C-alpha positions as CSV (number, residue, x, y, z in Angstrom):
1,M,20.5,-12.4,-8.4
2,T,20.8,-11.3,-12.4
3,G,17.9,-10.6,-13.8
4,K,18.2,-9.5,-17.2
5,V,18.7,-5.7,-17.9
6,L,15.4,-4.1,-19.2
7,W,15.8,-0.4,-19.0
8,T,19.3,1.4,-18.5
9,P,18.5,5.5,-17.4
10,P,19.9,7.8,-19.7
11,P,22.7,9.8,-17.8
12,E,20.2,12.8,-18.2
13,R,17.5,11.3,-16.9
14,Y,19.4,10.9,-13.1
15,Q,21.2,14.1,-13.3
16,A,18.1,16.2,-13.5
17,S,16.4,14.0,-10.6
18,T,15.3,14.7,-7.0
19,M,17.7,11.7,-6.2
20,T,20.7,13.9,-7.3
21,A,19.8,17.0,-6.1
22,F,19.4,15.5,-2.2
23,E,23.1,14.0,-3.3
24,R,24.4,17.3,-4.1
25,F,22.4,18.8,-0.8
26,V,23.9,16.7,1.6
27,A,27.3,17.5,0.3
28,D,27.4,21.4,0.2
29,R,25.4,21.0,3.8
30,R,26.9,18.5,5.6
31,G,30.2,17.6,3.6
32,E,29.1,14.0,2.8
33,T,30.1,12.5,-0.3
34,F,29.3,8.7,-1.5
35,A,31.2,6.5,-4.0
36,D,28.2,5.2,-4.9
37,Y,24.1,4.4,-4.1
38,N,24.9,1.8,-1.4
39,A,27.4,4.1,0.4
40,M,25.0,6.5,0.5
41,W,22.5,3.8,2.1
42,R,25.1,2.9,4.9
43,W,25.7,6.7,6.1
44,S,21.6,7.0,5.7
45,V,21.5,4.2,8.3
46,D,24.1,4.8,10.3
47,D,24.0,8.4,10.8
48,L,20.1,8.4,11.5
49,E,19.9,12.2,13.3
50,G,22.2,12.9,10.6
51,F,20.3,11.7,7.4
52,W,16.5,12.7,8.7
53,T,17.4,16.3,9.2
54,A,18.9,16.7,6.3
55,I,15.9,15.4,4.7
56,W,14.1,17.5,6.8
57,D,16.1,20.4,5.3
58,F,16.1,19.6,1.8
59,F,12.3,19.3,2.0
60,E,11.8,22.4,3.9
61,V,9.4,20.8,6.3
62,R,7.1,22.9,7.6
63,A,6.8,23.6,12.0
64,S,6.0,25.9,14.4
65,V,8.8,24.7,16.5
66,R,11.8,22.7,14.9
67,P,12.4,19.4,17.2
68,E,16.4,20.1,18.6
69,T,16.8,16.3,17.9
70,L,14.8,14.3,15.9
71,L,15.9,10.8,17.3
72,V,15.6,11.5,20.5
73,K,15.6,7.4,21.6
74,R,17.1,5.0,19.1
75,Q,16.1,2.0,21.1
76,M,13.2,-0.4,19.5
77,P,10.5,-0.7,19.9
78,D,10.5,2.1,22.3
79,M,12.3,4.8,19.9
80,E,11.1,8.3,20.2
81,W,11.8,10.9,17.7
82,G,11.1,14.6,17.6
83,T,10.0,15.3,21.0
84,G,9.2,19.1,21.5
85,G,8.6,19.6,17.8
86,R,5.2,21.1,16.9
87,L,3.7,20.8,13.1
88,N,1.1,19.5,11.2
89,Y,0.9,16.9,8.3
90,A,-2.0,18.9,6.4
91,E,-0.2,22.1,6.1
92,N,3.0,20.3,4.8
93,I,0.6,18.3,2.1
94,L,-1.0,22.0,1.2
95,K,2.1,24.4,1.7
96,H,2.0,24.7,-2.6
97,A,-1.2,26.0,-2.7
98,G,0.0,29.7,-1.5
99,D,2.4,30.2,-4.2
100,R,0.4,28.3,-6.9
101,P,-3.4,28.7,-6.3
102,D,-4.6,28.5,-9.9
103,D,-2.6,25.6,-10.9
104,I,-4.7,22.2,-10.6
105,A,-3.9,20.0,-7.6
106,L,-6.2,17.5,-8.0
107,I,-8.2,15.5,-11.0
108,V,-10.6,13.0,-10.3
109,R,-12.2,10.7,-12.4
110,S,-14.9,8.7,-10.9
111,E,-17.5,6.4,-12.1
112,T,-20.1,7.6,-10.0
113,F,-19.6,11.5,-10.2
114,G,-17.5,12.0,-14.1
115,R,-14.5,14.1,-13.9
116,T,-13.8,17.2,-11.6
117,E,-10.6,19.1,-11.6
118,L,-9.8,21.2,-8.4
119,T,-7.3,24.1,-8.3
120,W,-4.7,24.6,-5.2
121,A,-6.8,27.6,-3.9
122,E,-10.3,25.5,-4.3
123,L,-8.7,22.1,-2.0
124,L,-7.1,24.8,0.2
125,G,-10.8,26.4,0.7
126,Q,-12.9,23.4,0.9
127,V,-10.4,22.1,3.6
128,A,-10.6,25.0,5.6
129,S,-14.3,25.2,5.3
130,V,-14.8,21.3,6.3
131,A,-12.4,21.9,9.3
132,A,-14.3,24.9,10.5
133,R,-17.5,22.4,10.5
134,L,-15.9,20.0,12.2
135,R,-14.9,22.5,14.6
136,G,-18.6,23.5,15.2
137,M,-20.0,19.5,15.4
138,G,-17.5,19.8,19.1
139,V,-13.9,17.7,17.3
140,G,-11.2,18.7,18.8
141,Q,-7.6,17.6,19.1
142,G,-7.8,13.9,19.6
143,D,-11.1,13.0,18.9
144,R,-11.4,10.2,16.1
145,V,-13.4,11.4,12.7
146,V,-13.9,8.1,10.9
147,A,-15.1,7.7,6.7
148,I,-16.6,5.1,4.6
149,L,-15.7,6.7,1.6
150,P,-14.2,5.5,-1.8
151,N,-10.8,7.1,-3.6
152,T,-12.1,10.7,-4.4
153,E,-11.7,14.1,-3.4
154,T,-14.3,13.8,-0.9
155,A,-12.2,11.8,1.2
156,L,-8.9,13.5,0.8
157,I,-10.8,16.6,1.9
158,A,-12.4,15.1,4.6
159,M,-9.1,13.6,5.7
160,L,-6.9,16.8,5.2
161,A,-10.0,19.2,7.2
162,S,-9.6,16.5,10.6
163,V,-5.5,16.4,11.3
164,S,-5.7,20.0,10.1
165,I,-7.5,20.8,13.5
166,G,-5.7,18.0,15.5
167,A,-8.3,15.1,15.1
168,V,-7.0,11.4,14.2
169,W,-8.5,10.0,10.9
170,S,-9.5,6.8,9.9
171,L,-11.1,5.3,6.4
172,C,-12.7,2.5,5.2
173,A,-13.5,1.5,1.9
174,P,-17.1,1.4,0.7
175,D,-17.0,-2.3,-0.2
176,M,-16.2,-3.8,3.1
177,G,-18.9,-5.7,4.9
178,H,-20.7,-4.1,7.9
179,V,-18.9,-6.3,10.4
180,A,-15.2,-5.8,9.3
181,I,-16.0,-2.0,9.1
182,L,-17.5,-2.1,12.9
183,D,-14.6,-4.5,13.9
184,R,-12.2,-1.5,13.4
185,F,-14.7,1.4,14.3
186,R,-15.7,0.2,17.5
187,Q,-11.7,0.1,18.6
188,I,-11.4,3.7,17.9
189,E,-14.4,5.3,19.5
190,P,-15.1,7.7,16.4
191,K,-17.0,11.0,17.1
192,V,-18.0,12.1,14.0
193,L,-18.8,9.5,10.6
194,I,-18.7,10.9,7.2
195,A,-20.2,8.2,4.4
196,Q,-21.4,7.8,0.6
197,D,-24.4,6.4,0.7
198,G,-24.0,4.1,-2.6
199,Y,-21.3,4.5,-5.8
200,V,-21.2,2.9,-9.6
201,H,-18.6,0.4,-9.5
202,G,-18.3,-1.9,-13.0
203,G,-21.5,0.4,-14.6
204,K,-23.4,-0.7,-11.6
205,M,-25.3,1.3,-8.6
206,V,-23.9,-0.2,-5.5
207,D,-26.5,0.8,-2.6
208,R,-25.4,1.1,0.8
209,R,-27.7,2.8,2.7
210,A,-29.0,-0.2,4.9
211,V,-25.6,-1.4,5.6
212,L,-24.6,2.5,6.4
213,A,-27.5,2.4,8.7
214,E,-26.5,-0.5,10.5
215,I,-22.9,0.7,10.8
216,A,-23.6,4.0,12.6
217,A,-26.4,2.2,14.9
218,G,-23.2,0.4,15.7
219,L,-21.1,3.3,16.9
220,P,-22.7,4.7,19.8
221,T,-20.0,7.3,20.8
222,V,-20.9,9.1,16.9
223,V,-22.4,12.4,17.7
224,Q,-22.8,13.7,14.1
225,C,-23.1,11.5,11.1
226,V,-22.3,13.4,7.4
227,T,-23.4,11.9,3.9
228,L,-22.8,12.4,0.8
229,P,-26.1,11.2,-1.0
230,V,-26.1,9.4,-4.0
231,V,-29.0,7.1,-4.2
232,G,-31.5,8.7,-1.6
233,D,-32.8,11.2,0.1
234,L,-30.4,12.6,3.4
235,P,-31.3,10.9,6.5
236,K,-33.0,12.7,9.5
237,G,-30.2,14.2,11.5
238,H,-27.8,13.9,9.0
239,V,-25.6,16.7,7.7
240,A,-25.4,16.9,4.1
241,W,-21.6,16.8,2.9
242,D,-22.1,19.6,0.3
243,D,-23.2,21.9,3.3
244,L,-19.7,21.7,4.6
245,T,-17.5,22.7,1.6
246,G,-18.6,25.9,0.9
247,D,-17.7,28.4,3.9
248,D,-15.4,30.9,3.6
249,A,-13.0,30.3,6.7
250,P,-9.5,30.6,7.3
251,F,-7.1,27.9,7.0
252,A,-6.2,27.3,10.2
253,P,-4.0,24.1,10.9
254,V,-3.0,23.2,14.9
255,Q,0.5,22.6,15.4
256,V,0.3,19.1,17.5
257,P,3.5,17.2,19.2
258,F,5.7,15.2,16.3
259,E,4.6,12.0,17.7
260,H,0.6,13.4,17.9
261,P,-1.5,10.4,16.2
262,L,-2.3,11.3,12.4
263,W,-4.3,8.5,11.6
264,I,-5.2,5.2,12.1
265,V,-4.9,2.2,9.6
266,Y,-5.6,-1.4,9.8
267,S,-4.2,-4.8,9.6
268,S,-5.6,-6.9,6.6
269,G,-7.8,-8.6,9.8
270,T,-7.8,-11.6,7.6
271,T,-7.6,-13.6,11.1
272,G,-8.7,-12.0,14.3
273,N,-9.3,-8.4,15.5
274,P,-7.8,-6.1,13.2
275,K,-4.4,-4.1,14.6
276,P,-5.6,-0.5,14.5
277,I,-2.1,1.1,13.6
278,V,-1.9,4.4,14.6
279,H,0.9,7.1,12.8
280,G,2.6,10.2,13.6
281,H,2.3,13.9,12.0
282,G,5.7,14.6,12.2
283,G,6.9,10.7,10.9
284,I,4.4,10.4,8.0
285,I,5.9,13.7,6.5
286,L,9.8,12.4,6.6
287,E,9.0,9.0,5.5
288,A,6.6,10.2,2.4
289,A,9.0,13.0,1.6
290,K,11.9,10.4,1.5
291,Q,10.4,8.1,-0.5
292,S,9.4,10.8,-3.0
293,L,13.3,10.8,-3.9
294,H,12.9,7.6,-4.5
295,H,9.8,8.0,-7.1
296,D,11.6,11.3,-8.2
297,L,8.6,13.3,-8.0
298,T,8.4,17.2,-8.5
299,A,6.1,19.6,-8.9
300,R,5.8,19.4,-12.2
301,D,4.4,15.9,-12.1
302,R,1.0,14.5,-12.8
303,F,1.0,11.5,-10.5
304,C,-1.7,8.5,-10.0
305,W,-1.6,5.3,-8.1
306,L,-4.3,3.1,-8.5
307,T,-5.7,2.3,-5.1
308,S,-8.8,1.6,-3.2
309,S,-9.7,3.8,0.1
310,G,-8.8,0.6,2.1
311,W,-5.6,0.4,0.9
312,I,-2.0,1.9,2.8
313,M,-1.4,3.3,-1.0
314,W,-4.5,5.7,-0.7
315,N,-2.9,7.3,2.3
316,A,1.0,7.1,0.5
317,Q,-0.5,8.8,-2.9
318,W,-0.6,12.0,-1.4
319,M,3.3,12.3,-0.8
320,A,3.1,13.4,-4.7
321,L,0.4,16.3,-3.5
322,G,3.1,17.0,-0.9
323,Q,5.9,17.9,-3.2
324,G,3.8,20.1,-5.6
325,A,2.6,17.6,-8.0
326,C,-1.1,17.2,-9.5
327,V,-2.7,14.1,-8.2
328,A,-5.0,11.9,-10.5
329,I,-7.6,9.4,-9.0
330,F,-9.2,7.0,-10.5
331,D,-12.8,5.6,-8.9
332,G,-14.2,2.8,-10.7
333,A,-13.3,-0.7,-11.7
334,P,-10.2,-1.1,-13.4
335,N,-11.6,-3.4,-16.2
336,H,-14.7,-1.6,-17.0
337,P,-15.6,-1.1,-20.2
338,D,-11.9,-2.8,-20.9
339,M,-9.3,-3.4,-19.7
340,D,-7.8,-0.5,-21.5
341,V,-9.5,1.9,-19.8
342,L,-7.0,2.8,-17.2
343,W,-4.3,3.3,-20.1
344,R,-6.8,5.7,-21.6
345,F,-6.7,7.7,-18.3
346,V,-3.0,7.6,-18.4
347,A,-3.0,9.0,-21.8
348,D,-5.6,11.2,-21.4
349,E,-4.9,13.1,-18.4
350,K,-1.1,13.3,-19.7
351,L,0.3,11.5,-16.8
352,T,4.0,11.1,-15.9
353,Y,3.9,8.2,-13.3
354,F,1.3,5.7,-12.9
355,G,1.5,3.1,-10.1
356,A,-0.3,0.1,-9.2
357,G,-0.9,-3.5,-7.9
358,A,0.8,-6.1,-9.3
359,A,-2.0,-8.0,-9.9
360,F,-2.9,-5.2,-12.6
361,F,-0.3,-5.7,-14.9
362,S,-0.9,-9.2,-14.6
363,G,-4.2,-8.7,-15.6
364,C,-3.7,-6.8,-18.2
365,M,-0.8,-9.4,-19.6
366,K,-3.3,-12.1,-19.4
367,A,-5.8,-10.3,-21.1
368,G,-3.5,-9.9,-24.2
369,I,-4.0,-5.9,-24.4
370,V,-1.0,-3.4,-25.8
371,P,-1.4,-0.2,-24.4
372,R,1.2,1.3,-26.7
373,E,-0.6,0.6,-29.8
374,D,-3.5,1.7,-28.3
375,V,-3.1,5.1,-26.5
376,D,-0.5,7.5,-26.6
377,L,2.0,7.3,-23.5
378,S,4.4,9.5,-24.9
379,L,4.5,11.6,-21.6
380,L,4.6,8.5,-19.2
381,R,8.1,8.6,-17.6
382,S,7.6,6.3,-14.6
383,L,5.9,3.4,-13.5
384,G,5.7,1.8,-10.2
385,S,3.9,-2.0,-8.3
386,T,3.4,-3.4,-5.2
387,G,0.9,-5.3,-3.3
388,S,2.4,-8.6,-4.3
389,P,5.5,-9.3,-6.3
390,L,6.0,-8.5,-10.3
391,S,6.5,-11.1,-11.9
392,G,9.7,-11.6,-14.7
393,D,7.6,-12.2,-17.2
394,T,5.2,-9.0,-16.2
395,Y,8.5,-7.0,-16.4
396,D,9.2,-7.9,-19.8
397,W,5.2,-7.5,-20.9
398,I,5.9,-3.6,-19.3
399,Y,8.7,-3.0,-21.6
400,H,7.3,-4.7,-24.7
401,D,3.6,-4.0,-24.7
402,V,3.3,-0.6,-22.5
403,K,6.7,1.3,-23.6
404,A,10.4,1.0,-23.7
405,D,12.0,4.2,-22.6
406,Q,10.4,4.4,-19.5
407,W,11.3,3.6,-15.6
408,L,10.3,0.8,-13.6
409,A,10.3,0.9,-10.1
410,P,8.8,-1.8,-7.9
411,I,8.4,-1.4,-4.4
412,S,7.5,-3.4,-1.2
413,G,6.6,-2.4,1.9
414,G,3.2,-2.3,4.3
415,T,0.6,-0.9,5.9
416,D,2.6,-1.2,9.2
417,L,4.9,1.5,8.4
418,A,2.7,3.5,5.8
419,G,6.1,3.2,3.5
420,A,8.5,1.0,1.6
421,F,11.4,-1.0,2.5
422,V,12.6,-1.5,-1.0
423,L,12.2,0.2,-4.5
424,G,13.5,2.3,-7.2
425,H,16.3,4.8,-7.9
426,P,16.3,6.5,-11.4
427,G,19.7,6.2,-11.9
428,M,20.3,2.3,-11.8
429,E,19.3,-0.3,-14.2
430,V,15.9,-2.5,-14.2
431,R,16.7,-6.1,-14.5
432,A,13.2,-8.3,-14.6
433,G,12.3,-9.3,-11.6
434,E,14.2,-7.2,-8.9
435,M,13.6,-4.2,-6.8
436,Q,16.6,-1.8,-7.6
437,C,17.4,-0.8,-3.8
438,R,16.7,-0.6,-0.3
439,A,15.3,3.0,0.9
440,L,17.2,5.6,2.1
441,G,16.9,5.5,6.2
442,N,15.5,1.8,6.3
443,A,17.8,-0.7,7.5
444,V,16.9,-3.2,5.6
445,R,18.5,-6.9,5.7
446,A,17.6,-10.8,5.6
447,F,18.5,-12.7,8.5
448,D,18.0,-16.6,9.0
449,A,16.5,-17.8,11.9
450,Q,19.1,-17.5,14.1
451,G,19.4,-13.5,13.7
452,A,22.5,-14.0,11.2
453,E,22.6,-11.4,8.4
454,L,22.2,-13.5,4.8
455,I,23.7,-12.0,1.7
456,G,22.3,-13.5,-2.1
457,E,20.1,-15.7,0.2
458,V,16.2,-15.8,1.2
459,G,15.4,-14.9,4.5
460,E,13.4,-12.9,6.7
461,L,12.9,-9.3,5.9
462,V,14.0,-7.0,9.1
463,C,14.9,-3.8,10.0
464,T,17.2,-3.2,12.6
465,E,16.9,0.8,13.1
466,P,14.1,2.7,13.8
467,L,11.8,4.4,11.1
468,P,10.2,7.4,12.0
469,S,6.9,6.5,10.2
470,M,6.6,3.4,12.4
471,P,3.6,2.8,14.5
472,L,3.6,4.9,17.8
473,F,1.0,2.0,19.2
474,F,-2.0,0.1,18.6
475,W,-5.6,2.0,19.5
476,G,-6.2,0.1,22.9
477,D,-3.2,-1.3,22.9
478,D,-2.2,0.2,26.4
479,D,0.9,-2.0,27.4
480,G,2.3,-2.3,24.0
481,S,2.1,-5.8,24.4
482,R,0.0,-6.1,21.3
483,L,2.7,-4.4,18.9
484,R,5.8,-6.0,20.6
485,E,4.3,-9.4,19.6
486,S,3.4,-8.2,16.3
487,Y,6.5,-7.1,15.0
488,F,9.5,-7.7,17.9
489,E,9.0,-11.0,19.3
490,D,11.0,-13.3,17.1
491,Y,14.4,-10.6,17.0
492,P,14.7,-8.8,20.2
493,G,14.9,-4.9,19.4
494,V,15.0,-6.2,15.4
495,W,11.6,-5.1,13.2
496,R,10.4,-8.6,11.3
497,H,8.3,-7.8,8.4
498,G,6.7,-11.5,7.9
499,D,8.0,-11.4,3.9
500,W,11.0,-13.2,2.6
501,I,13.5,-11.5,0.8
502,S,17.0,-11.8,-1.1
503,I,19.1,-8.8,-0.6
504,A,22.1,-8.8,-3.1
505,E,25.6,-7.3,-2.6
506,D,24.3,-4.6,-4.7
507,G,21.5,-4.2,-2.6
508,S,19.2,-5.0,-5.4
509,S,16.4,-7.5,-4.1
510,V,13.9,-10.2,-4.5
511,I,10.9,-10.5,-2.4
512,Y,9.7,-14.4,-2.4
513,G,5.8,-13.4,-0.4
514,R,4.8,-13.5,3.6
515,S,7.1,-15.6,5.3
516,D,4.3,-17.2,7.3
517,A,3.3,-18.5,4.0
518,T,6.7,-20.6,3.4
519,I,6.8,-23.7,1.0
520,N,9.6,-25.8,2.7
521,R,9.9,-29.3,0.5
522,K,12.1,-31.9,1.2
523,G,15.0,-28.9,3.2
524,L,14.5,-26.7,0.3
525,R,12.4,-23.4,1.5
526,L,10.7,-21.2,-0.9
527,G,8.5,-18.3,-1.2
528,S,5.2,-19.1,-3.2
529,A,5.5,-16.2,-5.8
530,E,8.1,-18.5,-7.5
531,I,5.4,-20.8,-8.2
532,Y,2.8,-18.6,-9.1
533,Q,5.1,-17.0,-12.1
534,A,5.5,-20.6,-13.5
535,V,2.3,-21.1,-13.0
536,E,0.7,-18.5,-14.2
537,G,3.1,-18.0,-17.1
538,L,0.8,-20.6,-19.0
539,D,-2.1,-19.0,-21.1
540,Q,-4.5,-21.6,-20.0
541,V,-4.0,-20.4,-16.4
542,L,-6.1,-17.5,-14.7
543,D,-5.3,-17.4,-11.2
544,S,-3.6,-19.9,-8.6
545,L,-2.8,-20.5,-4.6
546,V,-0.5,-22.9,-3.4
547,V,0.1,-24.0,0.2
548,D,2.2,-26.0,1.8
549,L,0.8,-28.2,4.6
550,E,3.8,-29.3,7.0
551,F,2.1,-32.5,9.6
552,L,3.8,-33.0,12.0
553,G,5.9,-36.1,11.6
554,R,4.8,-36.9,7.6
555,E,5.9,-35.5,4.7
556,S,4.6,-32.2,3.9
557,F,1.5,-32.3,1.6
558,M,1.4,-29.2,-1.2
559,P,-2.0,-28.6,-3.2
560,L,-1.9,-26.1,-5.8
561,F,-5.8,-24.9,-7.1
562,V,-6.2,-23.2,-10.3
563,V,-8.5,-20.8,-11.8
564,P,-8.2,-21.9,-15.7
565,A,-8.6,-19.4,-18.3
566,Q,-11.6,-19.4,-20.2
567,G,-12.2,-21.6,-22.3
568,A,-9.4,-23.7,-20.8
569,M,-10.0,-27.3,-19.0
570,L,-7.8,-28.6,-15.9
571,D,-7.6,-32.2,-18.0
572,D,-4.5,-34.1,-17.3
573,A,-2.9,-32.5,-20.5
574,L,-2.7,-28.8,-18.7
575,K,-1.6,-30.8,-15.4
576,D,1.3,-32.0,-17.3
577,R,2.1,-28.5,-18.3
578,I,1.8,-26.9,-15.1
579,N,4.1,-29.5,-13.6
580,A,6.9,-29.2,-16.4
581,A,6.6,-25.8,-15.7
582,I,7.5,-25.9,-12.3
583,R,10.3,-28.6,-13.0
584,S,11.8,-26.5,-15.4
585,Q,11.5,-22.9,-13.6
586,V,11.8,-23.8,-10.2
587,S,12.4,-27.6,-9.0
588,A,11.2,-30.7,-9.7
589,R,11.0,-30.4,-5.1
590,F,8.1,-27.9,-6.0
591,I,5.7,-30.6,-8.1
592,P,2.8,-30.1,-6.5
593,N,0.9,-33.2,-4.8
594,E,-2.2,-32.3,-6.6
595,I,-3.7,-30.3,-9.0
596,L,-7.1,-28.9,-7.9
597,E,-9.6,-26.6,-10.4
598,I,-11.5,-23.5,-8.2
599,A,-13.3,-20.9,-9.3
600,E,-11.4,-18.0,-7.8
601,V,-9.0,-17.5,-5.6
602,P,-9.9,-16.4,-2.4
603,R,-8.3,-12.5,-1.7
604,T,-8.1,-10.1,0.6
605,L,-9.9,-6.3,0.0
606,S,-6.2,-5.0,-1.5
607,G,-5.9,-8.3,-3.6
608,K,-3.7,-10.4,-1.6
609,K,-4.1,-14.4,-1.9
610,L,-5.4,-15.9,1.1
611,E,-2.6,-18.4,1.6
612,V,-2.0,-18.1,5.8
613,P,-6.0,-18.2,6.2
614,V,-6.2,-21.5,3.5
615,K,-3.1,-23.0,4.8
616,K,-4.8,-23.0,8.2
617,L,-8.1,-24.7,7.6
618,L,-6.5,-27.1,5.7
619,L,-4.6,-27.9,8.6
620,G,-7.6,-28.2,10.8
621,G,-8.8,-25.0,11.9
622,D,-12.0,-24.0,12.5
623,P,-13.6,-22.2,9.5
624,E,-15.2,-19.9,11.5
625,R,-11.7,-18.5,13.2
626,V,-9.4,-18.9,10.6
627,V,-10.7,-16.2,8.6
628,N,-12.9,-12.5,8.7
629,R,-14.8,-13.3,5.8
630,D,-16.2,-9.3,5.4
631,S,-12.1,-8.5,5.1
632,M,-12.5,-10.6,1.9
633,A,-13.1,-9.2,-1.7
634,N,-14.4,-12.1,-2.4
635,P,-16.4,-14.5,0.9
636,G,-17.9,-16.6,-1.3
637,S,-14.6,-18.4,-2.4
638,F,-13.5,-19.6,0.3
639,D,-16.4,-22.0,1.1
640,W,-14.8,-24.5,-1.6
641,F,-12.1,-24.9,0.7
642,V,-14.2,-25.4,3.8
643,G,-15.5,-28.7,1.6
644,Y,-12.4,-29.2,0.2
645,A,-10.8,-29.3,4.2
646,K,-13.8,-31.6,5.0
647,T,-13.3,-34.1,2.3
648,R,-9.9,-34.2,3.5
649,R,-10.6,-35.1,7.1
650,E,-12.7,-37.7,6.0
651,R,-9.9,-39.0,3.4
């Protein structure tokens, strides 16, 4: 991997970074010095106890009882962390409130409610008030509090209040279908449901009252519904959210065991019943603190990650709050009234760090906007990206049309571990198409099918050592069989994540998409991301999806589905240009068997292309079983593929 160098960090940037401060701390406290980052990474995955203890000490984790040993049992999947320790996630996220009560902790820009600010004292006070009211409803340690809320202060306050009393939190985005929400919440039998009855998105009011009534009726274990009314009156028997936030109550976080359940998040649920993934207080505190090193976050930052409340980045964004940074939240359509709306937000709120899904940045590039000419981005120091691979041409667009003198650090991880495997380093060059390094403490490697490590070749992304933020268990998976099947079936004792990755000798990497959506043409294996980069690099192509149909005993068949840009036609001339782009940028082996026009690419609620369900459908799968439409952002888009599958079978 020898991508074009787009940014070289000024020496003063790295010397002032939290990563450098951590290196000095490790040298002073533990006598460990390193020739380079890779040497420090090797120490961090070899001496797991020493590394995570250093993270605990450097970030001054608050605990009423510090565990004598952090890594009690190193063997996966039955690892044990922090036995005997007692602490609370909410206390660690809000620990800066006492020193800086009048500083702004949270900025919210919402299409529904306008702009709001909360100081640290106001945030702490509302969390304490809601926690006391939840106790009054009978919520205790281990009970589940669930919510259907957008990405606003309400969701944050409700989460911190719930976990501060030892309850277990779970959140769904309000644009999810009621079936998908019930598929999640029914599994965990919640005691309290918190919801907002409507919201504005793209300038239009969305009324959710009927859907929420159906969801509430489908959750018999709920003893109290709490509603934030936007479009209607408070339903009978419900408690108004605003009534929960105004009490003068002390903040008294319950000290829970290190591995006490913190929250329940879910797999995308595109097929089958979604997996209810349980993370623990202590593991998430450590992983979030460690990740803030790689983001170079400090209390001086103003941080935003564009996310819906249904994406793991909603959970991850609070790592900045835990470092004392001001977190800015954007709740609304990222293209309304135009594609510059987020860049105006970045400028107006004087953000120093802005992150978003790769699809957002590529959408801005496709729209032809030039943020550096439209807004003042002088304070922006860092950009993050995740969700799908960021193409090389999007790297170029960011440095040419957004800002040249900034650090771009794409990351890749997952809901499963609420963290990242590969991410950025403020002292390394940024090269087009590449992620800078493997995360400290994460023993990330590329394996071939036999479990041999690959360097400079594409293989399965695996993690060979335990992480504190790996799932404690799946809710209801009493014997652990479902968890083992999900991560540990292919390589015993090794976590298989389900992505294709290539890791260079220097530790930089490229993600090639999901390994179960891999294309194998005439013996040459490829992730779909490289084809998308070539095809979507054409101005006439807005979006695309490709699958490789490997029929037993027959040559593979690879159709490419294309959404033409506005005003473009998928005629023979455009098909020729697409094939030429693939031939020149990827390989002639990956010329598709046919190219077809579609109106839109099927996507999950978090924006990922539904390659695997489409592949299963076209290989003969039942349309009702290969995908859960309630977990799709655009369920109607799947109808075209059902028709196409039928036509193919008839042919």
